[in-house]
N, CA, C and O atoms as a Tripos MOL2 file, in Angstrom:
@<TRIPOS>MOLECULE
protein
  292   291    73     0     0
PROTEIN
NO_CHARGES

@<TRIPOS>ATOM
      1 N           0.8270   -1.1820    0.0310 N.3       1 MET1
      2 CA          0.0220   -0.0330    0.0240 C.3       1 MET1
      3 C           0.9510    1.2650    0.0630 C.2       1 MET1
      4 O           1.9010    1.3630    0.8390 O.2       1 MET1
      5 N           0.5780    2.2630   -0.8650 N.am      2 ASN2
      6 CA          1.4110    3.4710   -0.8830 C.3       2 ASN2
      7 C           1.0310    4.3370    0.3190 C.2       2 ASN2
      8 O           0.0830    4.0530    1.0510 O.2       2 ASN2
      9 N           1.8170    5.4110    0.4890 N.am      3 GLU3
     10 CA          1.6200    6.3230    1.6650 C.3       3 GLU3
     11 C           0.3440    6.9720    1.5360 C.2       3 GLU3
     12 O          -0.3520    7.1240    2.5390 O.2       3 GLU3
     13 N          -0.0530    7.3890    0.3560 N.am      4 LYS4
     14 CA         -1.2890    8.1870    0.1930 C.3       4 LYS4
     15 C          -2.4950    7.3040    0.5700 C.2       4 LYS4
     16 O          -3.3650    7.7770    1.3020 O.2       4 LYS4
     17 N          -2.5840    6.0820    0.1180 N.am      5 ASP5
     18 CA         -3.5800    5.1810    0.4020 C.3       5 ASP5
     19 C          -3.5970    4.8340    1.8820 C.2       5 ASP5
     20 O          -4.6720    4.7160    2.4700 O.2       5 ASP5
     21 N          -2.4500    4.6720    2.4860 N.am      6 HIS6
     22 CA         -2.3820    4.3430    3.9240 C.3       6 HIS6
     23 C          -2.9140    5.5450    4.7290 C.2       6 HIS6
     24 O          -3.6470    5.3460    5.6980 O.2       6 HIS6
     25 N          -2.5580    6.7990    4.3460 N.am      7 ALA7
     26 CA         -3.0420    8.0040    5.0210 C.3       7 ALA7
     27 C          -4.6430    8.0200    4.8970 C.2       7 ALA7
     28 O          -5.3460    8.2920    5.8700 O.2       7 ALA7
     29 N          -5.1480    7.7250    3.6930 N.am      8 LYS8
     30 CA         -6.5990    7.7520    3.5160 C.3       8 LYS8
     31 C          -7.2600    6.6850    4.4090 C.2       8 LYS8
     32 O          -8.3290    6.9340    4.9670 O.2       8 LYS8
     33 N          -6.6670    5.5560    4.5450 N.am      9 GLU9
     34 CA         -7.1480    4.5600    5.4320 C.3       9 GLU9
     35 C          -7.2180    4.9930    6.8800 C.2       9 GLU9
     36 O          -8.2340    4.8220    7.5530 O.2       9 GLU9
     37 N          -6.0700    5.5810    7.3630 N.am     10 VAL10
     38 CA         -6.0050    6.1090    8.7490 C.3      10 VAL10
     39 C          -7.0620    7.1990    8.8720 C.2      10 VAL10
     40 O          -7.7600    7.1930    9.8870 O.2      10 VAL10
     41 N          -7.2410    8.0730    8.0030 N.am     11 TYR11
     42 CA         -8.2290    9.2020    8.1180 C.3      11 TYR11
     43 C          -9.5670    8.5360    8.2750 C.2      11 TYR11
     44 O         -10.3050    8.9550    9.1660 O.2      11 TYR11
     45 N          -9.9660    7.5350    7.5020 N.am     12 GLU12
     46 CA        -11.2640    6.9110    7.5760 C.3      12 GLU12
     47 C         -11.5330    6.3010    8.8820 C.2      12 GLU12
     48 O         -12.6770    6.2480    9.3350 O.2      12 GLU12
     49 N         -10.3920    5.7880    9.5690 N.am     13 GLN13
     50 CA        -10.5760    5.1970   10.9020 C.3      13 GLN13
     51 C         -10.7330    6.2810   11.9440 C.2      13 GLN13
     52 O         -11.4340    6.0530   12.9300 O.2      13 GLN13
     53 N         -10.1370    7.4300   11.7930 N.am     14 ILE14
     54 CA        -10.1440    8.5060   12.8530 C.3      14 ILE14
     55 C         -11.2680    9.5030   12.6230 C.2      14 ILE14
     56 O         -11.6090   10.2430   13.5460 O.2      14 ILE14
     57 N         -11.8680    9.5580   11.4200 N.am     15 LYS15
     58 CA        -12.6700   10.7720   11.2260 C.3      15 LYS15
     59 C         -13.9270   10.8520   12.0810 C.2      15 LYS15
     60 O         -14.5570   11.9060   12.1610 O.2      15 LYS15
     61 N         -14.2780    9.7990   12.6890 N.am     16 GLY16
     62 CA        -15.4070    9.8800   13.6940 C.3      16 GLY16
     63 C         -15.0190   10.5780   14.9870 C.2      16 GLY16
     64 O         -15.8670   11.1550   15.6680 O.2      16 GLY16
     65 N         -13.7970   10.5290   15.3070 N.am     17 SER17
     66 CA        -13.2750   11.2380   16.4500 C.3      17 SER17
     67 C         -12.9320   12.7170   16.2750 C.2      17 SER17
     68 O         -12.6210   13.4590   17.2070 O.2      17 SER17
     69 N         -13.0240   13.0870   14.9410 N.am     18 LEU18
     70 CA        -12.7620   14.4170   14.4990 C.3      18 LEU18
     71 C         -14.0520   15.3280   14.3590 C.2      18 LEU18
     72 O         -13.9790   16.4740   13.9150 O.2      18 LEU18
     73 N         -15.2360   14.7400   14.7670 N.am     19 LYS19
     74 CA        -16.5080   15.4980   14.6210 C.3      19 LYS19
     75 C         -16.3320   16.7830   15.5150 C.2      19 LYS19
     76 O         -15.7440   16.7780   16.5960 O.2      19 LYS19
     77 N         -16.9010   17.8570   14.9440 N.am     20 GLY20
     78 CA        -16.7390   19.1460   15.6720 C.3      20 GLY20
     79 C         -15.4350   19.8810   15.3300 C.2      20 GLY20
     80 O         -15.2700   21.0320   15.7340 O.2      20 GLY20
     81 N         -14.5640   19.2930   14.6450 N.am     21 GLN21
     82 CA        -13.2790   19.9130   14.3010 C.3      21 GLN21
     83 C         -13.2190   20.3250   12.7770 C.2      21 GLN21
     84 O         -12.1400   20.5960   12.2490 O.2      21 GLN21
     85 N         -14.3770   20.3620   12.1110 N.am     22 GLU22
     86 CA        -14.4340   20.7060   10.7210 C.3      22 GLU22
     87 C         -13.6410   21.9590   10.4240 C.2      22 GLU22
     88 O         -13.7150   22.9210   11.1900 O.2      22 GLU22
     89 N         -12.8870   21.9840    9.3440 N.am     23 GLY23
     90 CA        -12.0640   23.1010    9.0250 C.3      23 GLY23
     91 C         -10.7370   23.2020    9.4720 C.2      23 GLY23
     92 O          -9.9130   23.9430    8.9360 O.2      23 GLY23
     93 N         -10.4730   22.3900   10.5590 N.am     24 LYS24
     94 CA         -9.0750   22.3370   11.0350 C.3      24 LYS24
     95 C          -8.3040   21.4330   10.1500 C.2      24 LYS24
     96 O          -8.8740   20.6840    9.3570 O.2      24 LYS24
     97 N          -6.9270   21.4970   10.2830 N.am     25 ILE25
     98 CA         -6.0370   20.6570    9.5760 C.3      25 ILE25
     99 C          -5.6020   19.4280   10.4290 C.2      25 ILE25
    100 O          -5.2570   19.6330   11.5930 O.2      25 ILE25
    101 N          -5.5980   18.3120    9.9840 N.am     26 VAL26
    102 CA         -5.1040   17.1510   10.6980 C.3      26 VAL26
    103 C          -3.8150   16.6090    9.9680 C.2      26 VAL26
    104 O          -3.8060   16.3430    8.7670 O.2      26 VAL26
    105 N          -2.7720   16.4780   10.7720 N.am     27 ALA27
    106 CA         -1.4590   15.8550   10.2710 C.3      27 ALA27
    107 C          -1.4340   14.4640   10.7250 C.2      27 ALA27
    108 O          -1.4400   14.1720   11.9210 O.2      27 ALA27
    109 N          -1.4070   13.6000    9.7740 N.am     28 ILE28
    110 CA         -1.4640   12.1070   10.1020 C.3      28 ILE28
    111 C          -0.0020   11.6080    9.9260 C.2      28 ILE28
    112 O           0.6310   11.7590    8.8810 O.2      28 ILE28
    113 N           0.4650   11.0150   11.0170 N.am     29 ASP29
    114 CA          1.8120   10.4130   10.9770 C.3      29 ASP29
    115 C           1.7330    9.1150   10.1470 C.2      29 ASP29
    116 O           0.9810    8.1970   10.4730 O.2      29 ASP29
    117 N           2.5390    9.0690    9.0570 N.am     30 LEU30
    118 CA          2.4950    7.8840    8.0790 C.3      30 LEU30
    119 C           3.1600    6.6450    8.7180 C.2      30 LEU30
    120 O           2.9570    5.5270    8.2430 O.2      30 LEU30
    121 N           3.9190    6.8290    9.7470 N.am     31 ILE31
    122 CA          4.6730    5.6000   10.3600 C.3      31 ILE31
    123 C           3.7570    4.8500   11.3610 C.2      31 ILE31
    124 O           3.7440    3.6200   11.3930 O.2      31 ILE31
    125 N           3.0130    5.5900   12.1530 N.am     32 ASN32
    126 CA          2.3230    4.9060   13.2400 C.3      32 ASN32
    127 C           0.8410    5.2410   13.2710 C.2      32 ASN32
    128 O           0.1040    4.5880   14.0110 O.2      32 ASN32
    129 N           0.3600    6.2180   12.5130 N.am     33 GLY33
    130 CA         -1.0750    6.5840   12.4600 C.3      33 GLY33
    131 C          -1.4210    7.5450   13.5520 C.2      33 GLY33
    132 O          -2.6140    7.7990   13.7130 O.2      33 GLY33
    133 N          -0.5310    8.1100   14.3210 N.am     34 ASP34
    134 CA         -0.8320    9.1600   15.2330 C.3      34 ASP34
    135 C          -1.3560   10.4130   14.4280 C.2      34 ASP34
    136 O          -1.0540   10.5700   13.2450 O.2      34 ASP34
    137 N          -2.0680   11.2010   15.0450 N.am     35 TYR35
    138 CA         -2.6520   12.3650   14.3020 C.3      35 TYR35
    139 C          -2.6470   13.6420   15.3270 C.2      35 TYR35
    140 O          -2.7510   13.5570   16.5510 O.2      35 TYR35
    141 N          -2.5080   14.8140   14.5820 N.am     36 PHE36
    142 CA         -2.3000   16.0300   15.3460 C.3      36 PHE36
    143 C          -3.1160   17.0430   14.6540 C.2      36 PHE36
    144 O          -3.0670   17.0850   13.4240 O.2      36 PHE36
    145 N          -3.8900   17.8930   15.3350 N.am     37 LEU37
    146 CA         -4.8280   18.9500   14.8810 C.3      37 LEU37
    147 C          -4.0710   20.3250   15.0080 C.2      37 LEU37
    148 O          -3.2120   20.5740   15.8540 O.2      37 LEU37
    149 N          -4.5220   21.1640   14.0470 N.am     38 GLY38
    150 CA         -4.0520   22.5530   14.1960 C.3      38 GLY38
    151 C          -4.9890   23.4320   13.3490 C.2      38 GLY38
    152 O          -5.7150   22.9050   12.5060 O.2      38 GLY38
    153 N          -4.9900   24.7170   13.5470 N.am     39 ASN39
    154 CA         -5.7640   25.5910   12.7750 C.3      39 ASN39
    155 C          -5.1760   25.9480   11.4370 C.2      39 ASN39
    156 O          -5.8290   26.5460   10.5830 O.2      39 ASN39
    157 N          -3.8770   25.5530   11.2670 N.am     40 SER40
    158 CA         -3.2170   25.6200    9.9660 C.3      40 SER40
    159 C          -2.2990   24.3750    9.8380 C.2      40 SER40
    160 O          -2.0730   23.6490   10.8060 O.2      40 SER40
    161 N          -1.7850   24.1600    8.6210 N.am     41 ALA41
    162 CA         -0.9340   23.0190    8.3500 C.3      41 ALA41
    163 C           0.4090   23.1080    9.2560 C.2      41 ALA41
    164 O           0.9170   22.1140    9.7740 O.2      41 ALA41
    165 N           0.9190   24.4280    9.3820 N.am     42 GLU42
    166 CA          2.0820   24.6310   10.1590 C.3      42 GLU42
    167 C           1.8850   24.2600   11.6050 C.2      42 GLU42
    168 O           2.7760   23.6880   12.2330 O.2      42 GLU42
    169 N           0.6770   24.5950   12.1610 N.am     43 GLU43
    170 CA          0.3730   24.3280   13.5890 C.3      43 GLU43
    171 C           0.2340   22.8050   13.7670 C.2      43 GLU43
    172 O           0.7650   22.2490   14.7280 O.2      43 GLU43
    173 N          -0.4760   22.1270   12.8450 N.am     44 ALA44
    174 CA         -0.6470   20.7040   12.9350 C.3      44 ALA44
    175 C           0.7780   20.0070   12.8690 C.2      44 ALA44
    176 O           1.0850   19.1090   13.6520 O.2      44 ALA44
    177 N           1.5870   20.4600   11.9260 N.am     45 TYR45
    178 CA          2.8800   19.9070   11.7620 C.3      45 TYR45
    179 C           3.7130   20.0730   12.9480 C.2      45 TYR45
    180 O           4.3390   19.1110   13.3930 O.2      45 TYR45
    181 N           3.7680   21.2750   13.5140 N.am     46 GLU46
    182 CA          4.5160   21.5120   14.6960 C.3      46 GLU46
    183 C           4.0390   20.6050   15.9510 C.2      46 GLU46
    184 O           4.8250   20.0920   16.7470 O.2      46 GLU46
    185 N           2.7830   20.5000   15.9980 N.am     47 ASN47
    186 CA          2.2230   19.5710   17.0480 C.3      47 ASN47
    187 C           2.7210   18.1540   16.8120 C.2      47 ASN47
    188 O           3.0240   17.4730   17.7920 O.2      47 ASN47
    189 N           2.8190   17.6930   15.6610 N.am     48 GLY48
    190 CA          3.2320   16.3770   15.3860 C.3      48 GLY48
    191 C           4.6990   16.2470   15.5450 C.2      48 GLY48
    192 O           5.1600   15.2230   16.0490 O.2      48 GLY48
    193 N           5.5000   17.2590   15.1310 N.am     49 ARG49
    194 CA          6.9530   17.2350   15.2660 C.3      49 ARG49
    195 C           7.4010   17.2110   16.7800 C.2      49 ARG49
    196 O           8.4310   16.6370   17.1320 O.2      49 ARG49
    197 N           6.6120   17.8300   17.5990 N.am     50 LYS50
    198 CA          6.9430   17.6250   18.9790 C.3      50 LYS50
    199 C           7.0540   16.1960   19.5070 C.2      50 LYS50
    200 O           7.9030   15.8940   20.3460 O.2      50 LYS50
    201 N           6.2150   15.3580   19.0210 N.am     51 LYS51
    202 CA          6.2120   14.0050   19.4120 C.3      51 LYS51
    203 C           7.1240   13.0840   18.5040 C.2      51 LYS51
    204 O           7.7900   12.1530   18.9550 O.2      51 LYS51
    205 N           7.0770   13.4490   17.1790 N.am     52 HIS52
    206 CA          7.7690   12.5750   16.2040 C.3      52 HIS52
    207 C           8.5310   13.5090   15.2820 C.2      52 HIS52
    208 O           8.0360   13.7980   14.1930 O.2      52 HIS52
    209 N           9.7210   14.0030   15.6600 N.am     53 PRO53
    210 CA         10.4750   14.9880   14.9360 C.3      53 PRO53
    211 C          10.9870   14.5080   13.5300 C.2      53 PRO53
    212 O          11.2660   15.3310   12.6580 O.2      53 PRO53
    213 N          11.0940   13.2320   13.3440 N.am     54 ALA54
    214 CA         11.6660   12.7410   12.1090 C.3      54 ALA54
    215 C          10.6290   11.9680   11.2100 C.2      54 ALA54
    216 O          11.0210   11.2430   10.2960 O.2      54 ALA54
    217 N           9.4750   12.1210   11.4590 N.am     55 HIS55
    218 CA          8.3440   11.3780   10.6990 C.3      55 HIS55
    219 C           7.8790   12.1490    9.6220 C.2      55 HIS55
    220 O           8.1320   13.3520    9.5610 O.2      55 HIS55
    221 N           7.1530   11.5020    8.6760 N.am     56 LYS56
    222 CA          6.5400   12.1940    7.6020 C.3      56 LYS56
    223 C           5.0020   12.3010    7.9940 C.2      56 LYS56
    224 O           4.4590   11.4410    8.6880 O.2      56 LYS56
    225 N           4.3690   13.3670    7.5210 N.am     57 PHE57
    226 CA          2.9280   13.5320    7.8930 C.3      57 PHE57
    227 C           2.2120   13.8050    6.5810 C.2      57 PHE57
    228 O           2.7650   14.4020    5.6570 O.2      57 PHE57
    229 N           0.9240   13.3340    6.5250 N.am     58 PHE58
    230 CA         -0.0310   13.5920    5.4290 C.3      58 PHE58
    231 C          -1.0430   14.5570    6.0540 C.2      58 PHE58
    232 O          -1.5220   14.3490    7.1680 O.2      58 PHE58
    233 N          -1.3700   15.6790    5.2590 N.am     59 PHE59
    234 CA         -2.2480   16.6510    5.8060 C.3      59 PHE59
    235 C          -3.6190   16.5950    5.0720 C.2      59 PHE59
    236 O          -3.7200   16.3220    3.8760 O.2      59 PHE59
    237 N          -4.6700   16.8810    5.8990 N.am     60 LYS60
    238 CA         -6.0000   16.8980    5.3410 C.3      60 LYS60
    239 C          -6.8510   17.9490    6.1210 C.2      60 LYS60
    240 O          -6.7480   18.0650    7.3430 O.2      60 LYS60
    241 N          -7.6630   18.6790    5.3960 N.am     61 ARG61
    242 CA         -8.5440   19.5540    6.0730 C.3      61 ARG61
    243 C          -9.7850   18.6490    6.5920 C.2      61 ARG61
    244 O         -10.3630   17.9130    5.7920 O.2      61 ARG61
    245 N         -10.1290   18.7120    7.7760 N.am     62 VAL62
    246 CA        -11.1550   17.8810    8.4250 C.3      62 VAL62
    247 C         -12.4650   18.2650    7.8080 C.2      62 VAL62
    248 O         -12.8590   19.4280    7.8930 O.2      62 VAL62
    249 N         -13.1770   17.3120    7.1730 N.am     63 GLY63
    250 CA        -14.4670   17.5280    6.5470 C.3      63 GLY63
    251 C         -14.4180   17.9320    5.2020 C.2      63 GLY63
    252 O         -15.4830   18.1640    4.6310 O.2      63 GLY63
    253 N         -13.2010   18.0700    4.5180 N.am     64 ALA64
    254 CA        -13.1160   18.5400    3.1620 C.3      64 ALA64
    255 C         -12.3780   17.4120    2.3020 C.2      64 ALA64
    256 O         -11.7650   16.4790    2.8210 O.2      64 ALA64
    257 N         -12.5000   17.5960    1.0190 N.am     65 LYS65
    258 CA        -11.7540   16.6430    0.1530 C.3      65 LYS65
    259 C         -10.2610   16.8680    0.1660 C.2      65 LYS65
    260 O          -9.5080   15.9040    0.0340 O.2      65 LYS65
    261 N          -9.7990   18.0840    0.3170 N.am     66 ALA66
    262 CA         -8.4170   18.3180    0.2570 C.3      66 ALA66
    263 C          -7.9980   19.4190    1.3210 C.2      66 ALA66
    264 O          -8.8500   20.1220    1.8650 O.2      66 ALA66
    265 N          -6.7530   19.5250    1.5670 N.am     67 ALA67
    266 CA         -6.2370   20.4890    2.5400 C.3      67 ALA67
    267 C          -5.9030   21.8010    1.8250 C.2      67 ALA67
    268 O          -6.0620   22.8820    2.3930 O.2      67 ALA67
    269 N          -5.4480   21.6980    0.5950 N.am     68 PHE68
    270 CA         -5.0000   22.8500   -0.1710 C.3      68 PHE68
    271 C          -5.4370   22.8610   -1.6240 C.2      68 PHE68
    272 O          -5.7100   21.7960   -2.1780 O.2      68 PHE68
    273 N          -5.5140   24.0010   -2.2530 N.am     69 PHE69
    274 CA         -5.6530   24.0820   -3.6530 C.3      69 PHE69
    275 C          -4.4080   24.8690   -4.2340 C.2      69 PHE69
    276 O          -4.1230   25.9420   -3.7050 O.2      69 PHE69
    277 N          -3.7540   24.4610   -5.1510 N.am     70 VAL70
    278 CA         -2.5420   25.0810   -5.7980 C.3      70 VAL70
    279 C          -2.8540   25.3340   -7.2310 C.2      70 VAL70
    280 O          -3.2840   24.4050   -7.9160 O.2      70 VAL70
    281 N          -2.6730   26.5110   -7.7350 N.am     71 GLY71
    282 CA         -2.8810   26.8320   -9.1910 C.3      71 GLY71
    283 C          -4.2700   27.4710   -9.3930 C.2      71 GLY71
    284 O          -5.0800   27.5980   -8.4750 O.2      71 GLY71
    285 N          -4.4740   27.8470  -10.6130 N.am     72 ALA72
    286 CA         -5.6140   28.5760  -10.9880 C.3      72 ALA72
    287 C          -6.9020   27.5170  -11.1970 C.2      72 ALA72
    288 O          -6.7670   26.3580  -11.5870 O.2      72 ALA72
    289 N          -8.0020   28.0680  -10.9030 N.am     73 LEU73
    290 CA         -9.2780   27.3790  -11.0080 C.3      73 LEU73
    291 C          -9.9790   27.8430  -12.2550 C.2      73 LEU73
    292 O         -11.0850   27.3880  -12.5470 O.2      73 LEU73
@<TRIPOS>BOND
     1     1     2 1
     2     2     3 1
     3     3     4 2
     4     3     5 am
     5     5     6 1
     6     6     7 1
     7     7     8 2
     8     7     9 am
     9     9    10 1
    10    10    11 1
    11    11    12 2
    12    11    13 am
    13    13    14 1
    14    14    15 1
    15    15    16 2
    16    15    17 am
    17    17    18 1
    18    18    19 1
    19    19    20 2
    20    19    21 am
    21    21    22 1
    22    22    23 1
    23    23    24 2
    24    23    25 am
    25    25    26 1
    26    26    27 1
    27    27    28 2
    28    27    29 am
    29    29    30 1
    30    30    31 1
    31    31    32 2
    32    31    33 am
    33    33    34 1
    34    34    35 1
    35    35    36 2
    36    35    37 am
    37    37    38 1
    38    38    39 1
    39    39    40 2
    40    39    41 am
    41    41    42 1
    42    42    43 1
    43    43    44 2
    44    43    45 am
    45    45    46 1
    46    46    47 1
    47    47    48 2
    48    47    49 am
    49    49    50 1
    50    50    51 1
    51    51    52 2
    52    51    53 am
    53    53    54 1
    54    54    55 1
    55    55    56 2
    56    55    57 am
    57    57    58 1
    58    58    59 1
    59    59    60 2
    60    59    61 am
    61    61    62 1
    62    62    63 1
    63    63    64 2
    64    63    65 am
    65    65    66 1
    66    66    67 1
    67    67    68 2
    68    67    69 am
    69    69    70 1
    70    70    71 1
    71    71    72 2
    72    71    73 am
    73    73    74 1
    74    74    75 1
    75    75    76 2
    76    75    77 am
    77    77    78 1
    78    78    79 1
    79    79    80 2
    80    79    81 am
    81    81    82 1
    82    82    83 1
    83    83    84 2
    84    83    85 am
    85    85    86 1
    86    86    87 1
    87    87    88 2
    88    87    89 am
    89    89    90 1
    90    90    91 1
    91    91    92 2
    92    91    93 am
    93    93    94 1
    94    94    95 1
    95    95    96 2
    96    95    97 am
    97    97    98 1
    98    98    99 1
    99    99   100 2
   100    99   101 am
   101   101   102 1
   102   102   103 1
   103   103   104 2
   104   103   105 am
   105   105   106 1
   106   106   107 1
   107   107   108 2
   108   107   109 am
   109   109   110 1
   110   110   111 1
   111   111   112 2
   112   111   113 am
   113   113   114 1
   114   114   115 1
   115   115   116 2
   116   115   117 am
   117   117   118 1
   118   118   119 1
   119   119   120 2
   120   119   121 am
   121   121   122 1
   122   122   123 1
   123   123   124 2
   124   123   125 am
   125   125   126 1
   126   126   127 1
   127   127   128 2
   128   127   129 am
   129   129   130 1
   130   130   131 1
   131   131   132 2
   132   131   133 am
   133   133   134 1
   134   134   135 1
   135   135   136 2
   136   135   137 am
   137   137   138 1
   138   138   139 1
   139   139   140 2
   140   139   141 am
   141   141   142 1
   142   142   143 1
   143   143   144 2
   144   143   145 am
   145   145   146 1
   146   146   147 1
   147   147   148 2
   148   147   149 am
   149   149   150 1
   150   150   151 1
   151   151   152 2
   152   151   153 am
   153   153   154 1
   154   154   155 1
   155   155   156 2
   156   155   157 am
   157   157   158 1
   158   158   159 1
   159   159   160 2
   160   159   161 am
   161   161   162 1
   162   162   163 1
   163   163   164 2
   164   163   165 am
   165   165   166 1
   166   166   167 1
   167   167   168 2
   168   167   169 am
   169   169   170 1
   170   170   171 1
   171   171   172 2
   172   171   173 am
   173   173   174 1
   174   174   175 1
   175   175   176 2
   176   175   177 am
   177   177   178 1
   178   178   179 1
   179   179   180 2
   180   179   181 am
   181   181   182 1
   182   182   183 1
   183   183   184 2
   184   183   185 am
   185   185   186 1
   186   186   187 1
   187   187   188 2
   188   187   189 am
   189   189   190 1
   190   190   191 1
   191   191   192 2
   192   191   193 am
   193   193   194 1
   194   194   195 1
   195   195   196 2
   196   195   197 am
   197   197   198 1
   198   198   199 1
   199   199   200 2
   200   199   201 am
   201   201   202 1
   202   202   203 1
   203   203   204 2
   204   203   205 am
   205   205   206 1
   206   206   207 1
   207   207   208 2
   208   207   209 am
   209   209   210 1
   210   210   211 1
   211   211   212 2
   212   211   213 am
   213   213   214 1
   214   214   215 1
   215   215   216 2
   216   215   217 am
   217   217   218 1
   218   218   219 1
   219   219   220 2
   220   219   221 am
   221   221   222 1
   222   222   223 1
   223   223   224 2
   224   223   225 am
   225   225   226 1
   226   226   227 1
   227   227   228 2
   228   227   229 am
   229   229   230 1
   230   230   231 1
   231   231   232 2
   232   231   233 am
   233   233   234 1
   234   234   235 1
   235   235   236 2
   236   235   237 am
   237   237   238 1
   238   238   239 1
   239   239   240 2
   240   239   241 am
   241   241   242 1
   242   242   243 1
   243   243   244 2
   244   243   245 am
   245   245   246 1
   246   246   247 1
   247   247   248 2
   248   247   249 am
   249   249   250 1
   250   250   251 1
   251   251   252 2
   252   251   253 am
   253   253   254 1
   254   254   255 1
   255   255   256 2
   256   255   257 am
   257   257   258 1
   258   258   259 1
   259   259   260 2
   260   259   261 am
   261   261   262 1
   262   262   263 1
   263   263   264 2
   264   263   265 am
   265   265   266 1
   266   266   267 1
   267   267   268 2
   268   267   269 am
   269   269   270 1
   270   270   271 1
   271   271   272 2
   272   271   273 am
   273   273   274 1
   274   274   275 1
   275   275   276 2
   276   275   277 am
   277   277   278 1
   278   278   279 1
   279   279   280 2
   280   279   281 am
   281   281   282 1
   282   282   283 1
   283   283   284 2
   284   283   285 am
   285   285   286 1
   286   286   287 1
   287   287   288 2
   288   287   289 am
   289   289   290 1
   290   290   291 1
   291   291   292 2
@<TRIPOS>SUBSTRUCTURE
     1 MET1         2 RESIDUE 1 A MET
     2 ASN2         6 RESIDUE 1 A ASN
     3 GLU3        10 RESIDUE 1 A GLU
     4 LYS4        14 RESIDUE 1 A LYS
     5 ASP5        18 RESIDUE 1 A ASP
     6 HIS6        22 RESIDUE 1 A HIS
     7 ALA7        26 RESIDUE 1 A ALA
     8 LYS8        30 RESIDUE 1 A LYS
     9 GLU9        34 RESIDUE 1 A GLU
    10 VAL10       38 RESIDUE 1 A VAL
    11 TYR11       42 RESIDUE 1 A TYR
    12 GLU12       46 RESIDUE 1 A GLU
    13 GLN13       50 RESIDUE 1 A GLN
    14 ILE14       54 RESIDUE 1 A ILE
    15 LYS15       58 RESIDUE 1 A LYS
    16 GLY16       62 RESIDUE 1 A GLY
    17 SER17       66 RESIDUE 1 A SER
    18 LEU18       70 RESIDUE 1 A LEU
    19 LYS19       74 RESIDUE 1 A LYS
    20 GLY20       78 RESIDUE 1 A GLY
    21 GLN21       82 RESIDUE 1 A GLN
    22 GLU22       86 RESIDUE 1 A GLU
    23 GLY23       90 RESIDUE 1 A GLY
    24 LYS24       94 RESIDUE 1 A LYS
    25 ILE25       98 RESIDUE 1 A ILE
    26 VAL26      102 RESIDUE 1 A VAL
    27 ALA27      106 RESIDUE 1 A ALA
    28 ILE28      110 RESIDUE 1 A ILE
    29 ASP29      114 RESIDUE 1 A ASP
    30 LEU30      118 RESIDUE 1 A LEU
    31 ILE31      122 RESIDUE 1 A ILE
    32 ASN32      126 RESIDUE 1 A ASN
    33 GLY33      130 RESIDUE 1 A GLY
    34 ASP34      134 RESIDUE 1 A ASP
    35 TYR35      138 RESIDUE 1 A TYR
    36 PHE36      142 RESIDUE 1 A PHE
    37 LEU37      146 RESIDUE 1 A LEU
    38 GLY38      150 RESIDUE 1 A GLY
    39 ASN39      154 RESIDUE 1 A ASN
    40 SER40      158 RESIDUE 1 A SER
    41 ALA41      162 RESIDUE 1 A ALA
    42 GLU42      166 RESIDUE 1 A GLU
    43 GLU43      170 RESIDUE 1 A GLU
    44 ALA44      174 RESIDUE 1 A ALA
    45 TYR45      178 RESIDUE 1 A TYR
    46 GLU46      182 RESIDUE 1 A GLU
    47 ASN47      186 RESIDUE 1 A ASN
    48 GLY48      190 RESIDUE 1 A GLY
    49 ARG49      194 RESIDUE 1 A ARG
    50 LYS50      198 RESIDUE 1 A LYS
    51 LYS51      202 RESIDUE 1 A LYS
    52 HIS52      206 RESIDUE 1 A HIS
    53 PRO53      210 RESIDUE 1 A PRO
    54 ALA54      214 RESIDUE 1 A ALA
    55 HIS55      218 RESIDUE 1 A HIS
    56 LYS56      222 RESIDUE 1 A LYS
    57 PHE57      226 RESIDUE 1 A PHE
    58 PHE58      230 RESIDUE 1 A PHE
    59 PHE59      234 RESIDUE 1 A PHE
    60 LYS60      238 RESIDUE 1 A LYS
    61 ARG61      242 RESIDUE 1 A ARG
    62 VAL62      246 RESIDUE 1 A VAL
    63 GLY63      250 RESIDUE 1 A GLY
    64 ALA64      254 RESIDUE 1 A ALA
    65 LYS65      258 RESIDUE 1 A LYS
    66 ALA66      262 RESIDUE 1 A ALA
    67 ALA67      266 RESIDUE 1 A ALA
    68 PHE68      270 RESIDUE 1 A PHE
    69 PHE69      274 RESIDUE 1 A PHE
    70 VAL70      278 RESIDUE 1 A VAL
    71 GLY71      282 RESIDUE 1 A GLY
    72 ALA72      286 RESIDUE 1 A ALA
    73 LEU73      290 RESIDUE 1 A LEU
């Protein structure tokens, strides 16, 4: 399973516990599935880095299809 699919699977498992957090950013640790919330990607990342400074994170906006849009629409 690739990292993106793994992150999606973890998000599906935790999204019930994220009710009421819509609009926040969740950083999902791709190594162990821990997750960290923030009002921005930077805040979520810093919260994750405190516990796992060398891990990779997948970011998602809670309740949305994507965390960011890049480019013209």
